[in-house]
DSSP file (Angstrom, degrees, kcal/mol; ACC not computed):
  #  RESIDUE AA STRUCTURE BP1 BP2  ACC     N-H-->O    O-->H-N    N-H-->O    O-->H-N    TCO  KAPPA ALPHA  PHI   PSI    X-CA   Y-CA   Z-CA
    1    1 A M              0   0    0      0, 0.0     5,-0.0     0, 0.0     0, 0.0   0.000 360.0 360.0 360.0 -16.3    0.0    0.0    0.0
    2    2 A K        +     0   0    0     33,-0.0     2,-0.1     3,-0.0     3,-0.0   0.661 360.0 101.6 -81.7 -12.6    3.0    2.4    0.5
    3    3 A Q  S    S-     0   0    0      1,-0.1     3,-0.1    32,-0.0    33,-0.1  -0.412  71.2-139.8 -69.6 143.6    4.0    2.1   -3.2
    4    4 A K  S    S+     0   0    0      1,-0.2    32,-1.5    31,-0.1     2,-0.4   0.861  86.0  27.5 -71.6 -33.0    2.8    5.2   -5.3
    5    5 A V  E     -a   36   0A   0     30,-0.1     2,-0.6    32,-0.0    32,-0.2  -0.996  63.3-157.1-135.6 132.1    1.8    3.1   -8.3
    6    6 A L  E     -a   37   0A   0     30,-2.4    32,-3.1    -2,-0.4     2,-0.5  -0.954  18.5-162.0-101.8 119.8    0.6   -0.6   -8.6
    7    7 A I  E     -a   38   0A   0     -2,-0.6     2,-0.5    30,-0.2    32,-0.2  -0.933  10.3-175.8-109.9 125.2    1.2   -1.9  -12.1
    8    8 A I  E     -a   39   0A   0     30,-2.6    32,-2.8    -2,-0.5     3,-0.3  -0.971  12.6-162.6-119.6 116.1   -0.6   -5.0  -13.3
    9    9 A G        +     0   0    0     -2,-0.5    32,-0.1    30,-0.2    30,-0.0  -0.764  62.9   8.8-104.6 151.2    0.5   -6.2  -16.8
   10   10 A D  S >  S-     0   0    0     -2,-0.3     3,-1.8     1,-0.2     4,-0.4   0.819  75.3-176.6  59.0  38.4   -1.2   -8.6  -19.2
   11   11 A L  T 3  S+     0   0    0     29,-2.6    32,-0.5    -3,-0.3    31,-0.5  -0.486  70.4  23.4 -68.4 131.6   -4.5   -8.7  -17.2
   12   12 A G  T 3  S+     0   0    0      2,-0.4    -1,-0.3    -2,-0.2    29,-0.1   0.280  86.3 112.3  97.3 -11.0   -6.9  -11.1  -18.8
   13   13 A F  S <  S+     0   0    0     -3,-1.8    -2,-0.1     1,-0.2    -3,-0.1   0.885  91.1  21.1 -64.4 -36.5   -4.2  -13.2  -20.6
   14   14 A V  S    S-     0   0    0     -4,-0.4    -2,-0.4    37,-0.0    -1,-0.2  -0.996  94.4-111.8-132.2 129.6   -5.0  -16.1  -18.4
   15   15 A P        -     0   0    0      0, 0.0     2,-0.2     0, 0.0    36,-0.2  -0.230  35.4-125.7 -56.4 144.1   -8.3  -16.6  -16.5
   16   16 A L        -     0   0    0     35,-2.5     2,-0.0     1,-0.1     0, 0.0  -0.620  17.4-112.8 -91.1 150.8   -8.0  -16.2  -12.8
   17   17 A S     >  -     0   0    0     -2,-0.2     4,-3.0     1,-0.1     5,-0.2  -0.309  38.2-102.5 -66.7 163.0   -9.2  -18.8  -10.2
   18   18 A K  H  > S+     0   0    0      1,-0.2     4,-1.9     2,-0.2     5,-0.2   0.922 125.7  45.2 -57.3 -42.9  -12.1  -17.7   -8.0
   19   19 A T  H  > S+     0   0    0      2,-0.2     4,-2.5     1,-0.2    -1,-0.2   0.893 112.0  51.3 -68.3 -37.8   -9.7  -17.1   -5.1
   20   20 A G  H  > S+     0   0    0      1,-0.2     4,-2.7     2,-0.2     5,-0.2   0.940 111.9  47.5 -65.9 -44.9   -7.2  -15.3   -7.4
   21   21 A A  H  X S+     0   0    0     -4,-3.0     4,-1.7     1,-0.2    -1,-0.2   0.861 112.9  48.6 -65.0 -32.9  -10.0  -13.0   -8.7
   22   22 A E  H  X S+     0   0    0     -4,-1.9     4,-2.3    -5,-0.2    -1,-0.2   0.913 112.2  48.5 -72.9 -39.4  -11.3  -12.3   -5.2
   23   23 A L  H  X S+     0   0    0     -4,-2.5     4,-2.5     2,-0.2    -2,-0.2   0.928 111.9  49.0 -65.9 -43.9   -7.7  -11.5   -3.9
   24   24 A L  H  X S+     0   0    0     -4,-2.7     4,-2.2     1,-0.2    -1,-0.2   0.891 111.2  50.8 -60.5 -39.4   -7.1   -9.2   -6.9
   25   25 A F  H  X S+     0   0    0     -4,-1.7     4,-2.6    -5,-0.2    -1,-0.2   0.909 110.5  48.9 -66.4 -40.8  -10.5   -7.5   -6.2
   26   26 A E  H  X S+     0   0    0     -4,-2.3     4,-2.2     2,-0.2    -2,-0.2   0.911 110.8  50.8 -67.0 -43.2   -9.5   -7.0   -2.5
   27   27 A L  H  X S+     0   0    0     -4,-2.5     4,-1.8     2,-0.2    -2,-0.2   0.931 114.0  43.5 -57.2 -49.2   -6.2   -5.6   -3.5
   28   28 A I  H  X S+     0   0    0     -4,-2.2     4,-1.4     1,-0.2    -2,-0.2   0.874 112.3  53.3 -68.1 -39.0   -7.7   -3.1   -5.9
   29   29 A S  H  < S+     0   0    0     -4,-2.6    -1,-0.2     1,-0.2    -2,-0.2   0.892 107.6  50.9 -62.6 -37.8  -10.5   -2.2   -3.4
   30   30 A Q  H  < S+     0   0    0     -4,-2.2    -2,-0.2     1,-0.2    -1,-0.2   0.886 114.1  44.1 -68.5 -37.1   -7.9   -1.5   -0.7
   31   31 A R  H >X S+     0   0    0     -4,-1.8     3,-3.2    -5,-0.2     4,-1.9   0.662  83.1 126.5 -79.5 -15.9   -6.0    0.9   -3.1
   32   32 A Y  T 3< S-     0   0    0     -4,-1.4     4,-0.1     1,-0.3    33,-0.1  -0.207  90.5  -7.1 -53.1 122.6   -9.2    2.5   -4.4
   33   33 A E  T 34 S+     0   0    0      2,-0.3    -1,-0.3    31,-0.2     3,-0.1   0.559 127.5  77.9  64.1  11.9   -8.8    6.3   -4.0
   34   34 A R  T <4 S+     0   0    0     -3,-3.2     2,-0.3     1,-0.4    -2,-0.2   0.602 100.5   4.5-114.9 -25.4   -5.6    5.7   -2.1
   35   35 A G  S  < S-     0   0    0     -4,-1.9    -1,-0.4   -29,-0.0    -2,-0.3  -0.985  78.8 -91.4-160.6 156.7   -3.0    5.0   -4.7
   36   36 A S  E     -a    5   0A   0    -32,-1.5   -30,-2.4    -2,-0.3     2,-0.4  -0.432  31.2-163.6 -76.1 144.0   -2.6    4.8   -8.4
   37   37 A I  E     -a    6   0A   0    -32,-0.2     2,-0.5    -2,-0.1   -30,-0.2  -0.998   3.4-167.3-127.7 130.7   -3.1    1.6  -10.4
   38   38 A L  E     -a    7   0A   0    -32,-3.1   -30,-2.6    -2,-0.4     2,-0.4  -0.983  10.4-172.7-114.5 129.3   -1.9    1.1  -14.0
   39   39 A I  E     -a    8   0A   0     -2,-0.5     2,-0.5   -32,-0.2   -30,-0.2  -0.987   9.8-162.2-124.5 133.8   -3.3   -2.0  -15.8
   40   40 A A        +     0   0    0    -32,-2.8   -29,-2.6    -2,-0.4     2,-0.3  -0.948  24.6 158.1-108.6 130.6   -2.2   -3.3  -19.2
   41   41 A S        -     0   0    0     -2,-0.5   -29,-0.1   -31,-0.2    -2,-0.0  -0.984  41.0-157.3-153.1 145.1   -4.6   -5.6  -20.9
   42   42 A N  S    S+     0   0    0    -31,-0.5   -30,-0.1    -2,-0.3    -1,-0.0   0.284  76.4  94.7 -96.1   7.0   -5.4   -6.8  -24.5
   43   43 A V  S    S-     0   0    0    -32,-0.5     5,-0.1     2,-0.0   -30,-0.1  -0.875  76.9-128.3-107.5 125.2   -8.8   -7.7  -23.3
   44   44 A P    >   -     0   0    0      0, 0.0     3,-2.0     0, 0.0     4,-0.4  -0.276  29.8-109.3 -62.6 153.6  -11.8   -5.3  -23.8
   45   45 A F  G >  S+     0   0    0      1,-0.3     3,-1.6     2,-0.2     4,-0.4   0.863 116.1  63.6 -54.0 -38.6  -13.9   -4.6  -20.6
   46   46 A D  G 3  S+     0   0    0      1,-0.3    -1,-0.3     2,-0.1     3,-0.1   0.597 104.1  47.0 -69.7  -5.1  -16.8   -6.5  -22.0
   47   47 A K  G X> S+     0   0    0     -3,-2.0     3,-1.4     1,-0.1     4,-0.6   0.419  82.2  96.6-107.6  -0.1  -14.8   -9.7  -22.0
   48   48 A W  H X>  +     0   0    0     -3,-1.6     4,-2.5    -4,-0.4     3,-0.7   0.741  69.4  72.1 -62.7 -26.8  -13.3   -9.3  -18.4
   49   49 A T  H 3> S+     0   0    0     -4,-0.4     4,-2.6     1,-0.2    -1,-0.3   0.850  92.3  58.0 -59.7 -30.6  -16.0  -11.6  -17.0
   50   50 A E  H <4 S+     0   0    0     -3,-1.4    -1,-0.2     1,-0.2    -2,-0.2   0.862 109.6  44.4 -66.1 -32.8  -14.2  -14.5  -18.7
   51   51 A T  H << S+     0   0    0     -3,-0.7   -35,-2.5    -4,-0.6    -2,-0.2   0.903 123.6  33.4 -73.0 -45.5  -11.1  -13.5  -16.7
   52   52 A F  H  < S-     0   0    0     -4,-2.5    -2,-0.2   -37,-0.2    -3,-0.2   0.640  93.9-139.7 -93.5 -17.0  -12.8  -13.0  -13.4
   53   53 A G  S  < S+     0   0    0     -4,-2.6     2,-0.4    -5,-0.3    -3,-0.1   0.425  72.9  78.4  77.3  -0.4  -15.5  -15.6  -13.7
   54   54 A S     >  -     0   0    0      1,-0.1     4,-2.6    -5,-0.1     5,-0.2  -0.965  61.5-153.8-147.8 124.9  -18.3  -13.6  -12.2
   55   55 A E  H  > S+     0   0    0     -2,-0.4     4,-2.7     1,-0.2     5,-0.2   0.912 101.8  51.7 -60.6 -40.1  -20.4  -10.8  -13.6
   56   56 A R  H  > S+     0   0    0      2,-0.2     4,-2.2     1,-0.2    -1,-0.2   0.936 112.9  43.8 -66.0 -46.7  -20.9   -9.3  -10.1
   57   57 A L  H  > S+     0   0    0      2,-0.2     4,-2.3     1,-0.2    -1,-0.2   0.917 114.7  49.5 -64.4 -43.5  -17.2   -9.3   -9.3
   58   58 A T  H  X S+     0   0    0     -4,-2.6     4,-3.1     1,-0.2     5,-0.3   0.913 110.6  49.8 -61.9 -45.8  -16.3   -7.9  -12.6
   59   59 A G  H  X S+     0   0    0     -4,-2.7     4,-2.3    -5,-0.2    -1,-0.2   0.925 112.2  47.7 -60.5 -45.5  -18.8   -5.2  -12.4
   60   60 A A  H  X S+     0   0    0     -4,-2.2     4,-1.6     2,-0.2    -2,-0.2   0.884 113.7  48.5 -59.3 -40.8  -17.6   -4.2   -8.9
   61   61 A L  H  X S+     0   0    0     -4,-2.3     4,-2.8     1,-0.2     5,-0.2   0.941 113.1  44.9 -69.1 -48.4  -14.0   -4.2  -10.0
   62   62 A L  H  X S+     0   0    0     -4,-3.1     4,-2.5     1,-0.2    -2,-0.2   0.873 107.3  61.3 -69.3 -30.8  -14.7   -2.1  -13.1
   63   63 A D  H  < S+     0   0    0     -4,-2.3     4,-0.3    -5,-0.3    -1,-0.2   0.917 112.4  37.8 -54.1 -45.7  -16.8    0.3  -11.0
   64   64 A R  H >X S+     0   0    0     -4,-1.6     3,-0.6    -3,-0.2     4,-0.5   0.878 116.7  50.6 -77.2 -37.9  -13.7    1.0   -8.9
   65   65 A L  H 3< S+     0   0    0     -4,-2.8    -2,-0.2     1,-0.2    -1,-0.2   0.833 114.6  42.2 -67.6 -32.6  -11.2    1.0  -11.7
   66   66 A T  T 3< S+     0   0    0     -4,-2.5     3,-0.4    -5,-0.2    -1,-0.2   0.359  88.4  88.9-100.1   9.0  -13.2    3.4  -13.9
   67   67 A H  T <4 S+     0   0    0     -3,-0.6     2,-0.5     1,-0.3    -1,-0.2   0.956 108.5  13.4 -70.3 -51.5  -14.3    5.9  -11.3
   68   68 A H  S  < S+     0   0    0     -4,-0.5     2,-0.3    -3,-0.1    -1,-0.3  -0.851 103.1 140.4-123.6  93.7  -11.2    8.1  -11.7
   69   69 A V        -     0   0    0     -2,-0.5     2,-0.4    -3,-0.4    -3,-0.1  -0.939  47.4-156.9-141.5 155.1   -9.5    7.0  -14.8
   70   70 A S        -     0   0    0     -2,-0.3     2,-0.5     2,-0.0    -2,-0.0  -0.981  24.5-157.6-123.9 119.5   -7.7    7.7  -18.0
   71   71 A I        -     0   0    0     -2,-0.4     2,-0.6    -5,-0.1    -2,-0.0  -0.852   6.2-168.3-102.1 125.6   -8.0    5.0  -20.6
   72   72 A L        -     0   0    0     -2,-0.5     2,-0.6     2,-0.0    -2,-0.0  -0.955   4.5-163.3-112.2 117.0   -5.4    4.8  -23.3
   73   73 A E        -     0   0    0     -2,-0.6     2,-0.4     2,-0.0    -2,-0.0  -0.898   6.7-157.9-102.9 121.0   -6.3    2.5  -26.2
   74   74 A M        -     0   0    0     -2,-0.6     2,-0.5     2,-0.1    -2,-0.0  -0.855   4.3-163.5-102.8 132.4   -3.4    1.5  -28.3
   75   75 A I        +     0   0    0     -2,-0.4     2,-0.2     2,-0.0    -2,-0.0  -0.958  49.8  31.4-115.1 129.2   -3.9    0.3  -31.9
   76   76 A G  S    S-     0   0    0     -2,-0.5    -2,-0.1     0, 0.0     0, 0.0  -0.700  95.7 -14.9 125.1-172.6   -1.3   -1.5  -33.8
   77   77 A D        -     0   0    0     -2,-0.2     2,-0.1     1,-0.1    -2,-0.0  -0.221  65.1-113.0 -64.6 152.7    1.5   -4.0  -33.2
   78   78 A T     >  -     0   0    0      1,-0.1     4,-2.4    -4,-0.0     5,-0.2  -0.341  33.5-104.9 -75.2 168.3    2.9   -4.6  -29.8
   79   79 A Y  H  > S+     0   0    0      1,-0.2     4,-2.7     2,-0.2     5,-0.2   0.931 120.9  47.7 -55.7 -51.0    6.5   -3.4  -29.1
   80   80 A R  H  > S+     0   0    0      1,-0.2     4,-2.4     2,-0.2    -1,-0.2   0.908 112.0  49.1 -64.0 -39.6    7.9   -6.9  -29.2
   81   81 A L  H  > S+     0   0    0      2,-0.2     4,-2.7     1,-0.2     5,-0.2   0.935 111.3  50.2 -66.9 -41.6    6.1   -7.8  -32.5
   82   82 A A  H  X S+     0   0    0     -4,-2.4     4,-2.4     1,-0.2    -2,-0.2   0.940 112.2  48.0 -59.7 -46.1    7.3   -4.5  -34.1
   83   83 A K  H  X S+     0   0    0     -4,-2.7     4,-2.1     1,-0.2    -1,-0.2   0.892 110.8  51.7 -63.9 -36.6   10.9   -5.3  -33.0
   84   84 A S  H  X S+     0   0    0     -4,-2.4     4,-2.3    -5,-0.2    -1,-0.2   0.930 110.5  46.8 -62.8 -46.7   10.6   -8.8  -34.4
   85   85 A K  H  X S+     0   0    0     -4,-2.7     4,-1.7     1,-0.2    -1,-0.2   0.887 111.4  52.1 -65.4 -37.4    9.4   -7.6  -37.8
   86   86 A A  H  X S+     0   0    0     -4,-2.4     4,-1.1    -5,-0.2    -1,-0.2   0.885 109.5  49.9 -68.1 -37.9   12.1   -5.0  -37.9
   87   87 A R  H  < S+     0   0    0     -4,-2.1     3,-0.4     1,-0.2    -2,-0.2   0.919 108.1  52.4 -64.5 -42.6   14.7   -7.7  -37.2
   88   88 A Q  H  < S+     0   0    0     -4,-2.3    -1,-0.2     1,-0.2    -2,-0.2   0.858 108.4  51.9 -65.5 -33.0   13.4  -10.0  -39.9
   89   89 A K  H  <        0   0    0     -4,-1.7    -1,-0.2     1,-0.2    -2,-0.2   0.780 360.0 360.0 -71.6 -25.8   13.6   -7.1  -42.5
   90   90 A S     <        0   0    0     -4,-1.1    -1,-0.2    -3,-0.4    -2,-0.2   0.452 360.0 360.0 -77.3 360.0   17.2   -6.4  -41.6
């Protein structure tokens, strides 16, 4: 809780267990309005229920995350894919 920013990468890449989803919700709830959270995900919000396994939990989580938020949507190749393509051209 003392860290200024909590960074969570690749959220949604692998579905969470029920316990894992509940623990992540608890962590985000504790940081809500107390510290910054940065989340990177390739999964749109409407698919997050597949990751968290519960519409109710997903709704509560998104409620907290989107209350004070800046959403940056990136379109295009990932950094790693762009580097790989550049290497192949060389």
